[in-house]
C-alpha positions in Angstrom: -50.6 -3.8 -45.1 -50.9 -1.8 -41.4 -48.9 1.6 -42.1 -47.9 1.5 -38.4 -46.6 -2.0 -38.6 -45.0 -0.8 -42.0 -42.9 2.4 -40.2 -41.9 -0.1 -36.9 -40.5 -2.7 -39.7 -38.4 0.0 -41.5 -36.8 1.2 -38.1 -36.2 -2.5 -37.4 -34.6 -3.0 -40.3 -32.8 0.5 -40.4 -30.9 -0.3 -37.3 -28.8 2.0 -35.3 -28.9 4.7 -38.2 -32.5 5.5 -38.3 -34.5 7.0 -40.5 -35.6 10.3 -41.1 -39.4 11.5 -41.8 -38.3 11.8 -45.7 -36.8 8.7 -46.0 -40.2 6.9 -44.3 -42.4 8.8 -46.6 -40.7 8.2 -49.6 -40.6 4.4 -48.8 -44.3 4.5 -47.8 -45.1 6.6 -50.5 -47.0 9.2 -48.7 -46.4 12.8 -46.8 -44.1 13.5 -44.1 -46.8 14.5 -42.0 -48.7 11.7 -42.3 -45.5 9.4 -41.0 -44.9 12.1 -38.3 -48.4 11.0 -37.4 -47.5 7.6 -37.5 -44.1 7.9 -35.3 -46.2 9.4 -32.7 -48.8 7.0 -32.5 -46.1 4.5 -32.6 -43.7 6.4 -29.6 -47.4 6.6 -27.8 -48.2 2.5 -28.1 -44.4 2.3 -26.7 -44.6 4.2 -23.7 -48.5 2.7 -23.0 -47.1 -0.6 -23.3 -46.2 -2.8 -20.1 -45.0 -5.8 -22.1 -43.0 -4.1 -24.8 -39.4 -3.5 -24.4 -38.8 -1.2 -26.9 -38.9 2.8 -27.4 -39.1 5.3 -30.4 -35.8 7.6 -30.2 -35.3 10.5 -32.0 -31.7 11.3 -32.4 -31.1 14.5 -35.0 -33.7 14.3 -37.7 -33.8 10.1 -37.4 -35.8 8.0 -35.6 -34.7 4.8 -34.5 -35.9 1.9 -32.3 -34.2 1.3 -28.9 -34.5 -0.7 -26.1 -36.1 0.8 -22.4 -33.6 1.6 -19.9 -35.0 -0.5 -17.6 -33.8 -3.7 -19.5 -30.1 -2.1 -19.8 -28.8 -4.8 -16.8 -30.4 -7.5 -18.5 -28.9 -6.6 -22.0 -25.2 -6.2 -20.5 -25.9 -9.7 -18.6 -26.6 -11.0 -22.1 -23.5 -9.5 -23.5 -21.3 -11.5 -21.1 -23.0 -14.7 -20.8 -21.8 -18.2 -22.3 -24.7 -17.6 -24.8 -23.1 -14.8 -26.3 -19.4 -15.9 -25.7 -18.9 -17.3 -29.1 -19.2 -14.7 -32.1 -21.6 -15.6 -34.8 -20.5 -16.0 -38.6 -22.1 -12.9 -39.1 -20.4 -11.3 -36.2 -16.9 -12.2 -37.3 -17.6 -11.1 -41.1 -18.5 -7.8 -39.9 -15.8 -7.5 -37.4 -13.5 -8.3 -40.5 -14.9 -6.1 -42.6 -14.5 -3.2 -40.3 -10.9 -4.3 -39.6 -9.8 -4.1 -43.1 -11.9 -1.0 -44.3 -12.1 1.3 -41.6 -13.8 3.7 -40.6 -16.9 2.6 -42.2 -20.8 3.1 -41.9 -23.2 0.4 -41.0 -24.6 0.9 -44.9 -21.5 0.2 -45.8 -20.7 -2.8 -44.1 -24.5 -3.7 -45.1 -23.5 -3.3 -48.7 -20.3 -5.2 -48.4 -21.9 -8.1 -46.9 -25.2 -8.1 -48.7 -27.3 -8.2 -45.7 -28.1 -6.2 -42.9 -25.8 -6.2 -39.8 -27.2 -4.2 -37.2 -27.7 -7.1 -34.6 -23.7 -8.0 -35.3 -22.7 -4.4 -35.0 -24.7 -4.6 -31.5 -22.7 -7.5 -30.2 -19.4 -6.4 -31.5 -20.1 -3.0 -29.6 -21.2 -4.8 -26.4 -17.9 -6.9 -26.8 -15.7 -3.6 -27.0 -14.3 -4.7 -30.4 -15.6 -1.8 -32.5 -16.6 1.4 -31.5 -17.8 4.7 -32.7 -15.1 6.5 -34.5 -17.3 9.9 -35.3 -19.7 10.9 -37.8 -19.9 11.3 -41.8 -20.1 14.8 -42.7 -23.5 14.7 -44.8 -26.9 14.1 -44.7 -27.7 11.9 -41.8 -24.3 12.0 -40.1 -24.1 8.1 -40.3 -21.7 6.8 -37.3 -18.5 5.5 -38.6 -17.0 2.3 -36.8 -13.4 1.0 -36.2 -11.6 -1.5 -34.2 -10.8 -0.8 -30.5 -7.4 -1.2 -28.7 -9.5 -4.2 -26.7 -9.6 -5.7 -30.6 -5.9 -5.3 -31.1 -5.1 -6.8 -27.8 -7.7 -9.8 -28.1 -5.8 -10.5 -31.5 -2.5 -10.1 -30.6 -1.7 -7.0 -33.1 0.5 -3.9 -32.5 -1.0 -2.2 -35.4 -3.8 -3.3 -38.2 -0.6 -3.6 -40.8 -0.2 -6.8 -39.0 -3.6 -8.3 -40.5 -3.0 -11.0 -42.8 -3.4 -9.8 -46.4 -6.7 -10.2 -48.1 -4.7 -12.0 -51.3 -3.4 -14.4 -48.5 -6.9 -15.2 -47.1 -8.1 -15.8 -50.6 -5.6 -18.3 -51.3 -5.9 -20.0 -48.0 -9.5 -20.3 -49.1 -8.9 -21.6 -52.3 -6.4 -24.0 -51.1 -9.1 -25.2 -48.6 -11.4 -25.5 -51.1 -10.0 -27.5 -53.5 -8.5 -29.8 -50.8 -11.9 -30.5 -49.7 -12.7 -31.2 -53.8 -10.1 -33.7 -53.7 -10.9 -35.5 -50.8 -14.6 -35.8 -52.1 -13.2 -37.0 -55.4 -11.1 -39.5 -53.7 -14.2 -40.9 -52.0 -16.2 -41.0 -54.8 -13.5 -42.5 -57.0 -13.1 -45.5 -54.7 -16.6 -46.0 -54.1 -17.4 -46.4 -57.7 -14.3 -49.2 -57.8 -15.5 -51.1 -55.1 
């Protein structure tokens, strides 16, 4: 396994939370000094590359991948284009988790969803539906996410208490599933009679 590629992969997966030298060293089972050398190589590689749109940022004691500033207009254009007007299922699930459990970190959202959500978070941030609500007091000082006033306006809410109760949503989902089951059962029964 290429160590430089391994560091790049870990930083990509970590998303906007980034990783510390210690975290990377722990996963790669090497020293922080070696990881620091790899990060310097990666940063130099991105700086010298004419074809990569990525750069390496050091924020506090964490490292993260980011896009180069020269692509900012392109990212803004994408964010408002028809290609991105519909929210994906992942973005909707992420938004629902944030709306009901805010404020929470990306790691907490990932744990609830069971998958990595940095892409969905970026889309929701660009759309103005969520925002940074501060940082966790503790190691890494992870960002806390919450919904925005625009979210409230978009969904016609005055307060978060107007969100449907979760048990109501679960009951609605069960009814939809049982209706689908009944419909499928009916079709199979009619086919057998013919």
